[in-house]
C-alpha positions as a Markdown table, in Angstrom:
| # | Residue | x | y | z |
|---|---|---|---|---|
| 1 | Met | 0.0 | 0.0 | 0.0 |
| 2 | Ile | 2.8 | 2.4 | 0.8 |
| 3 | Lys | 4.7 | 1.5 | -2.4 |
| 4 | Pro | 1.9 | 2.7 | -4.7 |
| 5 | Leu | 1.6 | 6.0 | -2.7 |
| 6 | Leu | 5.4 | 6.6 | -2.9 |
| 7 | Leu | 5.3 | 5.8 | -6.6 |
| 8 | Ala | 2.4 | 8.2 | -7.2 |
| 9 | Leu | 4.2 | 10.9 | -5.2 |
| 10 | Trp | 7.5 | 10.3 | -7.2 |
| 11 | Val | 5.7 | 10.5 | -10.5 |
| 12 | Ser | 3.9 | 13.7 | -9.5 |
| 13 | Ile | 7.1 | 15.4 | -8.4 |
| 14 | Leu | 8.9 | 14.3 | -11.6 |
| 15 | Thr | 6.0 | 15.5 | -13.8 |
| 16 | Leu | 5.8 | 18.9 | -12.0 |
| 17 | Ser | 9.6 | 19.5 | -12.2 |
| 18 | Thr | 9.7 | 18.5 | -15.9 |
| 19 | Ser | 6.9 | 20.8 | -16.8 |
| 20 | Phe | 8.4 | 23.7 | -14.8 |
| 21 | Gly | 11.8 | 23.1 | -16.5 |
| 22 | Val | 10.2 | 23.1 | -20.0 |
| 23 | Ala | 8.2 | 26.3 | -19.3 |
| 24 | Arg | 11.4 | 28.1 | -18.0 |
| 25 | Trp | 13.4 | 26.9 | -21.0 |
| 26 | Lys | 10.7 | 28.2 | -23.4 |
| 27 | Ala | 10.5 | 31.6 | -21.6 |
| 28 | Gln | 14.3 | 32.0 | -21.8 |
| 29 | Arg | 14.3 | 31.0 | -25.5 |
| 30 | Ala | 11.6 | 33.6 | -26.3 |
| 31 | Gln | 13.5 | 36.3 | -24.5 |
| 32 | Ser | 16.7 | 35.6 | -26.3 |
| 33 | Ala | 14.8 | 35.6 | -29.7 |
| 34 | Ala | 13.2 | 38.9 | -28.8 |
| 35 | Ala | 16.5 | 40.4 | -27.9 |
| 36 | Lys | 18.1 | 39.3 | -31.2 |
| 37 | Ala | 15.2 | 40.5 | -33.3 |
| 38 | Pro | 15.9 | 43.8 | -35.0 |
| 39 | Gln | 13.8 | 46.8 | -34.1 |
| 40 | Ala | 11.1 | 47.6 | -36.7 |
| 41 | Leu | 11.9 | 50.8 | -38.5 |
| 42 | Glu | 9.4 | 53.3 | -39.9 |
| 43 | Gln | 10.0 | 55.9 | -42.5 |
| 44 | Arg | 8.2 | 59.2 | -42.4 |
| 45 | Lys | 8.3 | 62.4 | -44.6 |
| 46 | Thr | 8.4 | 66.0 | -43.5 |
| 47 | Arg | 6.5 | 68.7 | -45.2 |
| 48 | Ile | 8.1 | 70.7 | -47.9 |
| 49 | Ile | 10.0 | 73.9 | -46.8 |
| 50 | Asn | 11.0 | 76.9 | -48.8 |
| 51 | Val | 14.1 | 78.6 | -47.5 |
| 52 | Pro | 15.0 | 82.1 | -48.9 |
| 53 | Ile | 18.7 | 82.5 | -50.0 |
| 54 | Leu | 20.0 | 85.9 | -49.3 |
| 55 | Ala | 23.0 | 87.6 | -50.9 |
| 56 | Ala | 24.0 | 91.2 | -50.6 |
| 57 | Gly | 20.8 | 91.9 | -48.6 |
| 58 | His | 18.5 | 90.7 | -51.4 |
| 59 | Val | 16.6 | 87.4 | -52.0 |
| 60 | Gln | 18.5 | 85.5 | -54.8 |
| 61 | Gly | 16.2 | 82.5 | -54.8 |
| 62 | Tyr | 14.7 | 79.7 | -52.7 |
| 63 | Val | 15.8 | 76.3 | -51.7 |
| 64 | Val | 12.8 | 73.9 | -51.8 |
| 65 | Ala | 13.5 | 70.8 | -49.7 |
| 66 | Gln | 11.6 | 67.8 | -48.3 |
| 67 | Phe | 13.3 | 65.3 | -46.0 |
| 68 | Ala | 12.4 | 61.8 | -44.8 |
| 69 | Tyr | 13.6 | 60.1 | -41.7 |
| 70 | Thr | 13.7 | 56.6 | -40.3 |
| 71 | Gly | 13.2 | 55.7 | -36.6 |
| 72 | Glu | 12.1 | 52.9 | -34.4 |
| 73 | Ala | 8.4 | 52.3 | -35.0 |
| 74 | Ala | 7.6 | 51.7 | -31.3 |
| 75 | Ala | 9.5 | 54.9 | -30.2 |
| 76 | Leu | 7.8 | 57.0 | -32.9 |
| 77 | Lys | 4.3 | 55.8 | -31.8 |
| 78 | Ala | 5.1 | 56.4 | -28.1 |
| 79 | Ala | 6.6 | 59.9 | -28.7 |
| 80 | Thr | 4.4 | 62.8 | -27.6 |
| 81 | Val | 5.9 | 65.1 | -30.2 |
| 82 | Ala | 7.0 | 64.0 | -33.7 |
| 83 | Pro | 10.6 | 64.9 | -34.6 |
| 84 | Asp | 9.3 | 66.6 | -37.9 |
| 85 | Gly | 9.4 | 70.0 | -36.3 |
| 86 | Val | 13.0 | 69.7 | -35.0 |
| 87 | Ile | 14.2 | 68.4 | -38.4 |
| 88 | Leu | 12.5 | 71.2 | -40.3 |
| 89 | Asp | 13.7 | 73.8 | -37.8 |
| 90 | Glu | 17.3 | 72.6 | -38.0 |
| 91 | Ala | 17.1 | 72.3 | -41.8 |
| 92 | Phe | 15.8 | 75.9 | -42.2 |
| 93 | Arg | 18.5 | 77.2 | -39.8 |
| 94 | Leu | 21.2 | 75.3 | -41.6 |
| 95 | Leu | 20.2 | 76.3 | -45.2 |
| 96 | Tyr | 19.3 | 79.9 | -44.3 |
| 97 | Ala | 22.7 | 80.5 | -42.6 |
| 98 | Glu | 24.8 | 78.5 | -45.0 |
| 99 | Glu | 27.2 | 80.9 | -46.8 |
| 100 | Lys | 29.8 | 78.4 | -48.0 |
| 101 | Val | 27.5 | 76.7 | -50.5 |
| 102 | Asp | 26.4 | 78.3 | -53.7 |
| 103 | Phe | 23.0 | 76.8 | -54.2 |
| 104 | Arg | 23.0 | 77.8 | -57.9 |
| 105 | Lys | 25.9 | 75.4 | -58.4 |
| 106 | Leu | 25.3 | 72.7 | -55.8 |
| 107 | Gln | 27.8 | 69.9 | -55.7 |
| 108 | Arg | 27.3 | 66.3 | -54.4 |
| 109 | Ala | 29.8 | 66.9 | -51.6 |
| 110 | Asp | 27.8 | 69.9 | -50.5 |
| 111 | Leu | 24.6 | 67.9 | -50.1 |
| 112 | Thr | 26.4 | 65.2 | -48.2 |
| 113 | Arg | 27.9 | 67.7 | -45.9 |
| 114 | Ile | 24.5 | 69.4 | -45.4 |
| 115 | Ile | 22.8 | 66.1 | -44.5 |
| 116 | Asp | 25.6 | 65.1 | -42.1 |
| 117 | Thr | 25.4 | 68.4 | -40.3 |
| 118 | Leu | 21.6 | 68.2 | -40.2 |
| 119 | Arg | 21.8 | 64.7 | -38.7 |
| 120 | Ala | 24.3 | 65.8 | -36.1 |
| 121 | Arg | 22.2 | 68.8 | -35.1 |
| 122 | Val | 18.9 | 66.8 | -34.9 |
| 123 | Thr | 20.4 | 64.0 | -32.8 |
| 124 | Glu | 21.5 | 66.7 | -30.2 |
| 125 | Arg | 17.8 | 67.6 | -29.7 |
| 126 | Val | 16.0 | 64.4 | -30.4 |
| 127 | Pro | 16.6 | 60.9 | -28.9 |
| 128 | Pro | 18.5 | 58.7 | -31.4 |
| 129 | Glu | 15.8 | 56.0 | -31.5 |
| 130 | Leu | 13.4 | 58.6 | -33.0 |
| 131 | Val | 15.7 | 59.7 | -35.8 |
| 132 | Arg | 18.1 | 57.0 | -37.0 |
| 133 | Glu | 18.7 | 58.4 | -40.5 |
| 134 | Ile | 17.7 | 61.5 | -42.4 |
| 135 | Leu | 17.1 | 61.2 | -46.2 |
| 136 | Val | 16.6 | 63.8 | -48.9 |
| 137 | Gln | 13.3 | 63.4 | -50.7 |
| 138 | Glu | 13.5 | 66.6 | -52.7 |
| 139 | Phe | 16.1 | 69.4 | -52.9 |
| 140 | Asn | 15.8 | 72.1 | -55.5 |
| 141 | Tyr | 17.0 | 75.6 | -56.0 |
| 142 | Val | 14.7 | 78.1 | -57.7 |
| 143 | Ser | 16.2 | 81.4 | -58.6 |
| 144 | Lys | 14.2 | 84.6 | -58.2 |
| 145 | Asp | 14.2 | 85.0 | -62.0 |
| 146 | Glu | 12.6 | 81.6 | -62.5 |
| 147 | Ile | 9.8 | 82.4 | -60.1 |
| 148 | Arg | 8.8 | 85.4 | -62.2 |
| 149 | Lys | 8.5 | 83.4 | -65.4 |
């Protein structure tokens, strides 16, 4: 009579410990898979901005620009304020104050330098998970003479 009770107790303990071990193993495996999974990125566009270019106290033309940026989807959804405003503010300040670049004869190196500077300025004001990369959607220079036509 005691042998069947001890056997039942032994089988119960063995079953419980095995199921507990398997559950713990699955939980650890799921955590490691979630840690290894890359963060989902989302791309968003800013609105188009028009930046006047001044030379000798007169408007020479306008830079028309639109940017896109990528960020972690979860961080962008959780953010109370979208980074669009900061990106557009820094872009306007950068383009308006830029004196080294002749926008009438824009070079590839100029655009790369502008984007690198813009990215550095934005990441000072916005958490890096919100803005991973800044891309150029549209970048045109329209002279004052072309506007009149």
